N, C-alpha and C positions, 0 to 999 in steps of 0.2 A: 540610736543615740549612744555614743560612748562617753566615758568619763571625761570631764574637762581636762585639758592638757596639763594644767598645773598639778592635778592629782597624780598623774603619771610621773611628773618630775619629783613630787614628794615621795612617791613609792620608791623611786630609784635612789634618792638620798637616804631614805631609811634603810633600804636593803644593804647599801654599801657600808653604812655605819654599823648595822647589826652584825655583819660578818666580821668587821674589825673588832668590835667589842668582845666577841666570843673568841676569835682566833688568837688574839693577843694575850689571853689569860694563861696563867700557869695552872693547868688542870689536867687530869687524865685525858689522853687523846680520844678514847672511845666516848667519853662524856661530851667533849666538844663536838665530836662528829654527830652524835645523836641530837644535840641542841641545834646545830647548824642544819641538819637534815630537815628538821621541822621548820626552823626559822626561814630557810631559803626555799621552801617548797612552793612558793608563790602566794596567791591570795590577793585580796583587794587592797590591803594596807589601809583599810577604811579608818580605823581609829587614829593611827598616827597622822594620816593625811588630814583628817578633820581638825586635829589639834593644831597642826602647822598652819592650815588655812585660817582658822579662827585667830591664831596669834598674829598672822599677817593682817587680817581685817582690823584687828585692834591696834595696829600701828607698829608691830614688832617685826624683826627680821626672822623669818622661819628658821634660819640656821642656828639662832640662839636657843631655840626650843627643841632642837633635833634629839638631844639625849632624852628628854622627857618623852618625846614621841616614840623613841626606841623602847623606853621603859614600858609604855602601855602596850606596845606590840609584843613584847616579851611575855607580859602577863596573859595576853590573849592566846599566844602560841602555847604556853604552858597549859592553859585550860583545854585546848584542843587535844593535846597529848593525853591528858588525864581523862577527858571525855571519851576517847576512843578505847580506853582500857577495858578488858573483859569484865571488870567489876562495875563499870559504868555503862556505856552504851554498846560496848563490844563491837565496834566497827573496825573492819580490816583495811579500809581505804580512806585516804584523806588527801584532797587536792590532786586526785588522779594517781597517787602513789600509795604503796603499802604504808599503813599507819606506823608510827614510830615504834610501837611495841612489836609489830610484825617484823620490822627491819632490824631491831636491836635487842629484842627481848623485853619482857614486862619490867624486869628489875631496872635495866638501864633507862628505859623510857620513863619510868616513874621518877628516877633521880634526875633525868634531863629536865623534866617539868619542874621539879623542886629547884633545880639550879637556875632555871630561867626566872622563876618567881622571885627568888632572892636577889639575883643580879639586877632585876628590873628596878628595885628600890635604890640600889647603889648607883646605877647610871642616871636615874632621874635627878639625882642631886648634882650631877656633873654639868652645871650650866655656867655660862660666863657671868662676870661680875655685874653686867648690866641688869641682871635679874637679882632682886634682893633676897637675902637669906630667909626672910619671913615668907616670901612668895614660894620659895622652894619647899619650906616646911608644909605650907598649905597644899602644894601640889602632891607631896608624898602622902599627906593625910587623905586627900581626895582619892588617890590611887588605891590606898589601902582599904578605904571604906567601900569603894566600888567592887574590889576584888574579893572582899572577905565575907564574913558571916551574914552581914546585912545586905550584901550585894550578890555577886556572882556565885559564891559558894553556897550561900543560903538558897538562892534560886535553884541550884542544882539539887540540893537536898529535897526541896519541894517537888521538883520534877521526878525524882526517883520515888518519892512517897506516893505520888499521884498515879504512877503507872498501873494500868488495869482498873482504875477507879473512874467514876464519873464525877467531874468537878464542875463548878459554875464558871461562867465567863469572868466574874470578879476574881475568883481564885486563880484562874489561868493568867489574868493580867498581873496579879501579884507575883506569880511564879516567874513570868517573863520579865517583869520589872527588875528582878534580881539577876536572872540568868543572862539577859541580853541588853536591856536598856541601860543598866547601871554603868557598864563600861563605856558605852557610846556617850552617855551623859558626862562621864568623867573626862572624856577627850575634850569636850567643850569647856568644862569647868576648870580643868587644869590650865588650858590656854588663858582663860580669864584671870586665874590666879597669877600666872607668870607675867601677864601683861598689866596687872594692877587695875583691872576693870572695876567699874563701880557696880552697885547692886542692881541697877536697872538693866545695864548691859548683860550682866551675868544671868539675870532672870530671863532675858530674851534668848540668850544662847541655850540656857537650860531647857526652855520650852521647845526650841527647835530640836534639840537632841532627844528629848523625850518622845516627840512625835516621830522622828526618824527611827529611833530605836524600836518603837512598837511596829511601825510600818515595815521595817527590815525583817523583824521576826515573823510577821504575818506572811510576808512574801516568801520567806524560807519555808513556812508551812505549806504554802501553795505549791512551791517548786518540788517539795517532797512527794506531791501527788501527781503533778503534771510534767515534771522535769524528767531528765534521763541521766543515768550514771556517768556517761561519757562527758556530757556538758558540765555537770555539776562537780565532777571529780570526787564524788562520794556516793555511797549507796542511796538509792531512792526508796521511798515507801518504808524506810526503817522505822519511822515514827509509828506507823500503823502496826508493824510487826512487833514492836516493843510496847504496844498498847499505850502510847503516850498521848496526853491531851494536847491538842493543837487548836488553833483558830479554825482551821478547815473542818476538823471533827465536830466542833461546836456550832459553827456558822455556815459551813459549806463554802465551796470555792467562790461562787458569785458574790456572796455577801462579804466574804473576806477581801476580795479584790476591790469592792466599793470602799471598804474601810481603809485599805491602803491608800486609795486616791484621796479620801477625806483627810487622813493624817498627813499626807504629803502637802496638801494645800495649807493645812494648819501650820506645818513646819515653816513653809515659805513666808506665811503671814507673820510668824513670830519674829522674823528677822528684820521687818520693816524699820524698827527704830535704829538699826545699825547702819542704814544707808545702803551702799552698793555691796550686795552679797551675791553677785551673779553666779560665781562658781559654786557656792553652797546651794543656791536654788537649783542650779543645773544638776548638782549631785543628788538632790532629793528626787528629781524627776527620773534620773537614771536608775536609782535604786528601786523606785516604784515599779519600773518596767523590766528589771533585770531577769535574765534567764539562767544565771549561775551565781 
């Protein structure tokens, strides 16, 4: 089963806009090259695609939320650049290509990540007048919260601190809540903010994203064990080599797969109050069975 066609369309929209947003800037050429190297390296475009599809489901035109979708993808890409650095996970391969610091050097890669992070907040504010200023402020606040010390950055700190140590399942869930779930949840919540969704709808979207985020990370942990480098486009068994705590390490592959299935069904159930969410339900199933 492949991704629903609409998500392929969203990915194409986002990629075209990302390249334009960076290429048109007045900045050192080598910096733009490094940023585009990582931004255009491929990937699922999962976070921006989820944002755009939720915005559509909530009655909006996805084109109106495109800049915000690009913002969240910029934050995600910056995190991958920094994650690969020698001081973090020390990975040489990303999406089947040499990591940014291998291609451009650690200094330029670090600055490319910084530039993407800051540019993300600028472009998130570039929305049409159909979206209220209050909604834009809320979107920026959600993105900052998900990316920062209580979200992705905090999760990365917990990940680094736990290397080589035995932690509980509850501690692992807290770690991944920040490192992975927070940004996926932000995709849905930003769409809700931009669309002016009420609390009930936002709660349903949040529940879906929470389940998808956890299932996505557990599937990643499984693929690190059963996958191969060529298919994944990044080193396999690196979690084991770095003595990282994963769901597979704590639960085993079989129990981890059952948990993915359970979370996937919970995610689809959470969307029932929204009506027709066929694309998002299909997405949940595809992510649960993905091999890359």
